[in-house]
C-alpha positions in Angstrom: 129.6 57.8 -180.8 128.2 54.1 -181.9 130.4 51.0 -180.9 131.0 49.3 -183.9 131.6 45.7 -184.1 133.7 42.9 -186.3 130.2 41.7 -187.5 129.3 45.2 -188.7 132.6 45.4 -190.8 131.2 41.9 -192.1 128.1 43.1 -193.0 129.2 46.4 -195.0 131.6 44.4 -196.8 129.0 41.7 -197.6 126.6 44.5 -198.6 129.3 46.6 -200.8 129.9 43.1 -202.8 126.2 42.7 -203.5 125.0 45.8 -204.2 128.3 46.2 -207.0 126.9 43.4 -208.8 125.7 44.3 -212.5 121.7 44.6 -212.0 121.9 41.3 -214.4 123.1 39.2 -211.8 119.9 37.1 -210.0 121.7 34.9 -208.2 123.6 35.4 -204.9 125.9 33.4 -202.9 128.6 34.0 -200.2 131.1 31.8 -198.7 133.4 32.9 -195.9 136.2 31.0 -194.0 135.8 31.1 -190.2 136.5 35.0 -190.2 133.3 35.6 -191.4 131.4 33.3 -188.5 129.7 36.5 -187.2 126.1 36.6 -186.0 125.5 40.2 -187.6 126.7 38.8 -190.9 124.3 35.5 -190.7 121.3 37.4 -189.6 121.9 39.9 -192.8 122.5 37.3 -195.0 119.3 35.1 -193.8 117.1 38.1 -193.6 114.9 38.7 -196.9 114.2 42.7 -196.0 117.4 44.1 -196.9 117.8 47.0 -198.7 118.3 47.8 -202.4 119.4 45.1 -204.6 120.7 42.9 -202.0 116.7 41.7 -201.4 117.1 38.7 -203.4 117.9 35.5 -201.6 121.9 35.0 -200.6 122.7 31.2 -200.5 125.6 31.0 -198.0 128.1 28.8 -196.5 130.8 30.1 -193.4 133.2 27.6 -191.9 132.9 27.4 -188.2 136.0 27.8 -185.8 137.5 24.6 -184.9 137.5 25.2 -181.0 137.6 22.2 -178.4 133.9 22.6 -177.4 132.9 22.0 -180.9 135.5 19.5 -181.7 133.9 17.6 -178.7 130.4 17.8 -180.0 131.2 16.7 -183.5 133.0 13.5 -182.0 129.7 12.9 -180.2 127.3 12.7 -183.5 127.8 9.0 -184.9 129.5 8.5 -188.2 126.5 7.3 -189.9 124.5 10.4 -189.1 126.8 12.5 -191.3 125.6 12.9 -194.6 126.3 15.6 -197.6 124.0 18.5 -198.1 123.1 19.4 -201.4 121.2 22.3 -203.0 117.7 22.0 -203.2 117.6 19.9 -199.8 115.6 22.2 -198.2 117.8 25.3 -199.1 
């Protein structure tokens, strides 16, 4: 038996969602909360060689779980270094 992870389930749900769109849909975007912060899912969303209709680029945004290490690292970044990311800025 193969061990399944939460990431496997997240990929399966994202794949089903993308493949369930009508063929006329030309752009895909995925937005998830911190529960979607799974490496398997993010790797799947990034890779261009997906199966079937999911072969198109998928833009995505996923929240990061806020733990003390993340909070501390963010606190070390100067406020002037933060900037808004807009579509077209290298995405």
